[in-house]
N, C-alpha and C positions, 0 to 999 in steps of 0.2 A: 606585537608584544615586545616590550623593552626589558632587557636584562641589565643588571648592574653588577659590577665587581667591586668588592670591598678591598680597601688597601690591606696589604698583609700587615700582620702585627706579631711582635714577639711576645709569646706568653711566658710568664715567669713560672717557676716551679712551685710557687706559693701564692696564696691569695693576698690581696692588698685591701683589707677592710678600711673603712674611714677611721680617722683618728679623732679624738675628742676635740682637738684644736680645729679640725676642719668642719665640725658641725655648725650649721647656721640655722637659726630659727626660721621656720617657714619653708625650708628647702626640702626637696624630695630626695629620698634615698631608697635603696632596694635591699630587702631582707632576703638573702639567698641561703637556703639550707637544703639538705638532702633527706629523702625518705628511706634511704638504704645505706648500709655500712660501706658498700662498694663505691658510693658517691656517683651512681649512674642515673638516679632519678631526682632531678632538682625540683625544688619548689621556689617560687619567687613571689614576694609581696611588696607592693609599692607603699611606702610609708613617708610621713612628714615629721621632721624633727620639730617638737613644740617647746622644748626647754629642759632645764635642769633643776632638780630639787624643788618640785612644784608642791610637795606636801610638807606640812610641818614635821620636822624631825628628819627629813631626808638629808642624806649626805652622799654626794657623788652619784646621784641617780639621774639618768637621762630618760626623757619621755618622748614617745613617738605615737602618732595617730594614723589610722587608716586613711588613705587618700580620698576615698569616697565621702566620708563624713566631713573631712577637712574642706573639700571642695563645696559641700553643701553649707558651709559656714558654721558647723558645730565646733565649739571650742571647749577645751578642758575647763571643767568647773561650771559649764552652762547647766541650767536646770530646766531646759525646755521640754515641753510635753512631746513625747514620741520621738525625740531626737535620739537616734541610735548611733553610737560611735564605739570604735575599738581603740583603746589606749594601751600601750605597752610601756613598762618601765623596767629598767635594769641598771646595773652598775656601769658607769662610764668607762670602767676598766675592762669590760667584756663586750666589745663591739665587733667581735670576730665574724659576725654574719651580716653586718651592715656595710653596704657599698655605695659608692657613686655609680652612675649608670655605666660608665666605661669600665670600671673595675668589676661590676656585676657581669658585664658582657664577657670579660676575660674568664671569669669563673665558669660561665656557661660554655664558652668555647673550649676550655680545658675539659669540661665534662663531656663535650661532644667527642673529643679525641679519646677519652677513656672508654666511651661507649663504642666507638669504632674499633678500638683495640680489643675490647671484650668480645666482639663478634667475629674476630679473626680466628 
């Protein structure tokens, strides 16, 4: 059995969500949120950034798609029979729960420390 040690990392006291400038179409991001006010029960969803202002009349709206349907080749606006996909849209000024992998990991590690502290 092989064990691995991860490098130590300094965790900031605040989360570092992705900025609008960092978003790249077709890139994978992670939506991290919490099921409780104490922020002890995290939920994480893998999403793909698919673009901005995709609907007529949109202004500063960003769009994401679930990773499973994206990997199956389903695209926004497709009218395929039986193709199921989950699309999410929101203001590009409200990306507080969208992270790159490394920053999502930081959020989860910080949660782990909170959980440990709450059990003491």
